[in-house]
Legacy VTK file of the C-alpha trace (Angstrom):
# vtk DataFile Version 3.0
C-alpha trace
ASCII
DATASET POLYDATA
POINTS 85 float
-15.935 -5.497 -28.148
-15.038 -8.527 -26.090
-16.706 -9.368 -22.795
-13.327 -9.037 -21.100
-12.968 -5.388 -22.115
-16.481 -4.545 -21.022
-15.730 -6.049 -17.584
-12.663 -3.861 -17.037
-14.467 -0.693 -15.878
-16.453 -2.730 -13.362
-13.303 -4.459 -12.117
-11.597 -1.078 -11.668
-14.593 0.213 -9.709
-14.595 -2.846 -7.463
-10.841 -2.606 -6.903
-11.124 1.094 -6.025
-14.000 0.410 -3.625
-12.021 -2.396 -1.986
-8.971 -0.150 -1.588
-11.080 2.629 -0.073
-12.641 0.178 2.377
-9.199 -1.094 3.369
-8.058 2.485 3.914
-11.082 3.225 6.101
-10.327 0.131 8.194
-6.663 1.026 8.571
-7.461 4.629 9.490
-9.995 3.491 12.078
-7.448 1.108 13.592
-4.560 3.582 13.542
-3.680 4.667 17.052
-1.207 7.403 16.145
-0.907 10.191 13.615
2.142 8.437 12.152
0.127 5.277 11.496
-2.688 7.284 9.869
-0.149 8.941 7.583
1.327 5.528 6.802
-2.097 4.160 5.909
-2.792 7.093 3.601
0.657 6.788 2.021
0.108 3.069 1.398
-3.259 3.875 -0.155
-1.632 6.412 -2.474
1.192 3.986 -3.291
-1.349 1.384 -4.366
-3.309 3.847 -6.466
-0.167 5.113 -8.166
0.989 1.594 -8.969
-2.117 1.012 -11.080
-2.164 4.444 -12.759
-0.533 5.259 -16.083
3.111 6.173 -15.507
2.810 9.806 -16.550
-0.133 10.410 -14.225
1.499 8.456 -11.390
4.700 10.466 -11.737
2.791 13.755 -11.583
0.733 12.753 -8.548
3.799 11.333 -6.790
5.703 14.578 -7.318
2.779 16.565 -5.901
2.473 14.248 -2.889
6.198 14.362 -2.147
6.279 18.157 -2.380
3.196 18.497 -0.160
4.417 16.055 2.481
7.825 17.707 2.523
6.208 21.120 3.015
4.092 19.794 5.890
7.115 18.200 7.561
9.084 21.435 7.241
6.174 23.379 8.779
6.060 20.956 11.677
9.805 21.147 12.208
9.650 24.953 12.188
6.768 24.950 14.698
8.548 22.417 16.858
11.630 24.623 16.894
9.587 27.637 17.966
7.895 25.632 20.714
11.243 24.538 22.108
12.609 28.090 21.893
10.022 29.062 24.529
11.428 26.525 27.040
LINES 1 86
85 0 1 2 3 4 5 6 7 8 9 10 11 12 13 14 15 16 17 18 19 20 21 22 23 24 25 26 27 28 29 30 31 32 33 34 35 36 37 38 39 40 41 42 43 44 45 46 47 48 49 50 51 52 53 54 55 56 57 58 59 60 61 62 63 64 65 66 67 68 69 70 71 72 73 74 75 76 77 78 79 80 81 82 83 84
């Protein structure tokens, strides 16, 4: 096995740790819920871009479905709140 291949797991670990640290910084700096969601979405986007395509596609589909469900819940709640006005 070459030295390059044996370094790959360590490089992946360092990259993941760096991405998690960047996420923590962005979440701490985010002043609004929308910015926190954006930071998390960017974090997921970065993770998906380095994942195998089949895994990335599956996770992306799950994330899209989940976020869509949450948005629909919020829209439904918002509608009910305004109905009380």
